[in-house]
C-alpha positions as CSV (number, residue, x, y, z in Angstrom):
1,X,130.5,76.1,79.7
2,X,130.7,72.4,78.7
3,X,133.3,71.2,76.4
4,X,132.5,68.7,73.6
5,X,133.2,65.1,73.8
6,X,136.9,64.3,73.5
7,X,137.9,62.9,70.1
8,X,137.9,59.1,70.0
9,X,140.3,58.7,67.1
10,X,143.9,59.2,66.3
11,X,144.1,62.4,64.2
12,X,147.5,61.6,62.8
13,X,146.4,58.1,61.7
14,X,143.2,59.5,60.3
15,X,145.2,62.1,58.3
16,X,147.5,59.4,57.0
17,X,144.6,57.4,55.8
18,X,143.1,60.4,54.1
19,X,146.5,61.1,52.4
20,X,146.4,57.5,50.9
21,X,143.0,58.1,49.5
22,X,143.9,61.5,47.9
23,X,147.2,60.0,46.7
24,X,145.4,57.1,45.0
25,X,142.3,59.0,43.7
26,X,143.3,62.6,43.4
27,X,141.4,65.5,45.0
28,X,138.2,65.3,43.0
29,X,138.3,61.5,42.7
30,X,138.3,61.0,46.4
31,X,134.7,61.0,47.7
32,X,133.7,62.0,51.2
33,X,132.4,58.4,51.7
34,X,135.8,57.0,50.8
35,X,137.6,59.5,53.0
36,X,135.5,58.9,56.1
37,X,135.6,55.1,55.6
38,X,139.4,55.1,55.3
39,X,139.8,57.4,58.3
40,X,137.3,55.4,60.4
41,X,135.2,58.5,61.3
42,X,131.9,60.0,60.3
43,X,131.4,63.3,58.4
44,X,130.7,65.5,61.5
45,X,133.9,64.2,63.1
46,X,135.9,64.9,59.9
47,X,134.5,68.4,59.7
48,X,135.1,69.1,63.4
49,X,138.7,67.9,63.3
50,X,139.9,68.9,59.8
51,X,137.4,71.3,58.3
52,X,136.1,70.7,54.8
53,X,137.5,68.5,52.0
54,X,139.8,71.2,50.8
55,X,141.2,71.8,54.3
56,X,141.7,68.1,54.7
57,X,143.5,67.8,51.4
58,X,145.9,70.7,52.2
59,X,146.8,69.1,55.5
60,X,147.3,65.8,53.7
61,X,149.5,67.6,51.2
62,X,151.6,69.0,54.0
63,X,152.0,65.5,55.5
64,X,153.0,64.1,52.0
65,X,155.6,66.8,51.6
66,X,157.0,66.2,55.1
67,X,156.9,62.4,55.1
68,X,157.4,61.3,51.5
69,X,158.4,64.1,49.1
70,X,161.1,65.4,51.5
71,X,163.1,62.3,50.7
72,X,164.0,63.9,47.4
73,X,165.2,67.1,49.0
74,X,168.6,65.6,49.9
75,X,169.6,65.9,46.3
76,X,171.0,69.4,47.0
77,X,173.7,67.9,49.2
78,X,175.3,65.9,46.4
79,X,178.7,67.2,45.4
80,X,178.0,67.7,41.7
81,X,175.0,68.9,39.8
82,X,174.8,65.7,37.8
83,X,174.9,63.6,41.0
84,X,172.3,65.8,42.5
85,X,169.9,65.3,39.6
86,X,170.5,61.6,39.3
87,X,169.8,61.2,43.1
88,X,166.6,63.3,42.7
89,X,165.3,61.2,39.8
90,X,166.2,57.9,41.5
91,X,164.6,58.9,44.8
92,X,161.5,59.8,42.8
93,X,161.4,56.3,41.2
94,X,161.6,54.8,44.7
95,X,158.8,57.1,46.1
96,X,156.4,56.5,43.2
97,X,156.8,52.7,43.2
98,X,156.6,52.2,47.0
99,X,155.2,48.8,48.0
100,X,153.0,50.2,50.7
101,X,151.9,53.5,49.1
102,X,149.8,54.3,46.0
103,X,151.9,54.5,42.9
104,X,152.5,57.9,41.3
105,X,153.0,61.4,42.9
106,X,150.4,63.4,44.7
107,X,152.0,66.6,43.5
108,X,151.8,65.6,39.9
109,X,148.5,63.8,39.8
110,X,146.5,65.2,42.7
111,X,144.6,67.9,40.8
112,X,145.8,68.5,37.2
113,X,142.2,69.1,36.0
114,X,139.5,70.2,38.4
115,X,136.2,71.9,38.5
116,X,135.8,75.4,39.9
117,X,135.6,74.3,43.5
118,X,138.9,72.5,43.2
119,X,140.9,75.4,41.8
120,X,142.6,76.4,45.1
121,X,143.9,72.8,45.3
122,X,145.2,72.9,41.7
123,X,146.9,76.2,42.4
124,X,148.5,74.8,45.6
125,X,149.9,71.8,43.8
126,X,151.1,74.0,40.9
127,X,152.9,76.2,43.5
128,X,154.6,73.2,45.1
129,X,155.7,71.9,41.6
130,X,157.1,75.4,40.9
131,X,159.0,75.3,44.1
132,X,160.6,71.9,43.1
133,X,161.5,73.5,39.7
134,X,163.1,76.5,41.5
135,X,165.1,74.2,43.8
136,X,166.5,72.3,40.8
137,X,167.3,75.5,39.0
138,X,169.2,76.8,42.0
139,X,171.2,73.5,42.3
140,X,172.0,73.7,38.6
141,X,173.2,77.3,38.9
142,X,175.4,76.1,41.7
143,X,176.8,73.5,39.3
144,X,177.6,76.3,36.8
145,X,179.2,78.4,39.6
146,X,181.2,75.4,40.7
147,X,182.4,74.6,37.2
148,X,180.7,71.1,36.8
149,X,178.3,72.5,34.3
150,X,179.4,74.7,31.3
151,X,179.2,78.4,31.9
152,X,176.7,78.8,29.0
153,X,174.3,76.2,30.4
154,X,170.7,77.4,30.3
155,X,169.8,76.3,33.8
156,X,166.1,77.2,33.4
157,X,165.7,74.9,30.4
158,X,167.8,72.1,32.0
159,X,165.7,72.4,35.2
160,X,162.5,72.1,33.2
161,X,163.9,69.0,31.3
162,X,164.6,67.4,34.7
163,X,161.1,68.2,36.0
164,X,159.5,66.9,32.8
165,X,161.5,63.6,33.2
166,X,160.6,63.5,36.9
167,X,156.9,64.0,36.3
168,X,157.0,61.5,33.6
169,X,158.4,58.9,36.0
170,X,155.5,59.6,38.3
171,X,152.9,59.2,35.5
172,X,154.5,56.0,34.3
173,X,154.6,54.6,37.8
174,X,150.9,55.4,38.2
175,X,150.3,53.5,35.0
176,X,152.1,50.4,36.2
177,X,155.8,50.9,35.3
178,X,158.1,49.1,37.7
179,X,161.0,50.6,39.6
180,X,163.4,48.6,37.3
181,X,161.8,50.0,34.2
182,X,161.9,53.5,35.5
183,X,165.6,53.0,36.6
184,X,166.5,52.1,33.0
185,X,164.7,55.3,31.8
186,X,166.7,57.3,34.2
187,X,169.9,55.7,32.8
188,X,168.9,57.0,29.4
189,X,168.0,60.5,30.7
190,X,171.4,60.7,32.4
191,X,173.2,59.8,29.2
192,X,171.8,63.1,27.8
193,X,173.4,65.1,30.6
194,X,175.4,68.0,29.1
195,X,179.1,67.6,29.0
196,X,181.3,70.2,30.7
197,X,183.2,72.1,28.1
């Protein structure tokens, strides 16, 4: 049995190019023509290597999480809850204003509103955002346990406040806010941090 022609393109580079298109345009905003042009391949090659558009997006999302969004995961190693959250927000401001990447956050803007065919993508992004919320909640609970947050702190509400601030940073960056402007917003957000009683 004959095997097909070997691939004549770098799959990792092609996936990275697809990620940039999805990051800049969102799932539904990224056309197949834009994706294939950015990846330097034709549609049959895309389908053969990556599956359909949804499959390609899911692989691009994994790449985003590993290569970019994971930079914010180091926040759990900070010694205090306040330090962890500040590190998280500041790393987000760096990510969403990168000079060589689209501004904004793929997890936030990738598929907030989609048609029926895009629903699995919307759900996948929502699940990833929920995982971020859960990680923040766990770190805040550790802060309560360690005594650097008051024992009566509602860690669920505080975690949601952090996520709302974080997502707002991403949306503002996509709208043109600079890193310095976002940094000043983070300064204000951190002044609202609950005092230990």
